[in-house]
N, C-alpha and C positions, 0 to 999 in steps of 0.2 A: 415378799411380806417386810422387805423395809423399807424403810420410810426417807425418802428424798429429803426431805428438810429436814437441819440440825436440833431435832427436841428431844428428850425424854422422855419417850410415854413410857405407862405402865406398862406394855407386855417386855418392856429395856429391863427390868427392873429386879433383880432376883432375890424373889418374897418366898415365905410360906419356909414352915421351918424343917422341914423332912428338906428340901431341895440345897437350906441353908445349911442345914447339920452333915449334908452329903460332900459339899463343897469344904468342906474346913477338914469333917475329916480325909476326905482321901485328894484332895486335891497339891499338888505341887506351890512354893513358896519361889516366889523372884523378893529381894529385899534391894527396895532402889529407896536411898534414905532423900527424903524423909516419909514415902510410904511403902508399905509394905503389899504386897498383890499375890495374892493365894488364887491362882487358878485349874481348871480342870477343862478340859478337850473332850467332847463327848459327841456323839454320832448325831448329822441331824436330827432334828422331829420338825415336823408339822403344827406343831402345837406350841412352838414355844418360835422365839428369835434365834437368830444365828449369834447374838453377842446380849447375853442378859449380865448386869452389874448391880452388886451391892455397894455401897459408901459408907463406912463406919470412920468414929474417933469414938476412942475412947475417951470413957467417965473417969478413969481412973488416972490420966495426964490433965483434962481439964473439967475441975469440977461443975461452974458454971458453965448452963445449957445453952448460954449464949452466945459462949465462945465453941462449944461443941460446933451448935447450928451456924456458925459464920464458916469455919473451915469446912463444913458436909456442903454450903451451898459453893466454895469456891471451888473445892475439888467436882460437884455436879458440873456449875458451867464450864470447866475445864475440859469436863469430859464429853460434854455436849455440843465442844462446840471442832471437837478435835476427834472425834472419835470416827471419824469417816475411815480413815486407811486403815485402819482395824477389820472395820464392818467391810472392805473391800476385801480383803486379803481373805478371809473368813467365808467371803461369799463363795468364791472361786472355787473353794475344796466342798468335800461332804461332811461339814462337821460341826460342831459350833462351841462356844464358847463361852462360860461360866465362870464369874471374876469377882473378887470383893478386894477394894482396894481401901486400906487401912490407914490412917494416920498414925505416923508412930514416932513422932517427935513432942516434943513437950514446949516448944512454942508453935505464937501462932503466924506465919509467913505472909507474907503481900501474895494479892493475887499473882503478878507476874512468875514470883518462885513457886509458887502450886503449879501456876499452868506449866512451867518446865517442869515440872517434876510428873507431872502425870502425861506429859509430850512423850517424856523419854521412857515411861511406863510405855504407852501407847507403840512408841517403837520398838521396844523389846519382846513386845508380846509379838507383835506384826513379824518377826525374825521367826518365829516358833516354826514347829513342822506339823502343821495338822493333820 
C-alpha cells in the first residue's frame, strides 16, 4: 500500500475532523524548534496509510496567507523528499503513525533550514518504539 515514489498523495494526508481532534487530544508532543510534532501510534489498519501527516502554520504568527503557504509548501516538500526512512521503520511493525507538523516560529526560514528541521524530526520519530 506504500508508494515507492516520493509523492505526497491524498491518502498520506491526515484529514477529517474526527481524526485530527483525536490526534490533538490524545497525541504525544515533540518540541524540535522551529517545529512542534504531535504524534500518535495506532494499530495497523487496512483502510489507512501507515504514516499520515498534517502540516499546519498558525495564523497567529503569520497574518498573511502568502507567508503561511510558503512555509507550508517548504515543510511538505521537505517531508516528501525525506519520509522514506520513517515509512520503512513503521512498515516493519504492525502499527501506523499519525502526526501533525506545526511551525512554531515567528520567522520564515530558508528551505535548507526547514528541510534540516524536518529531517531531524523524522530521525527522532524513526527512533521511537512502535
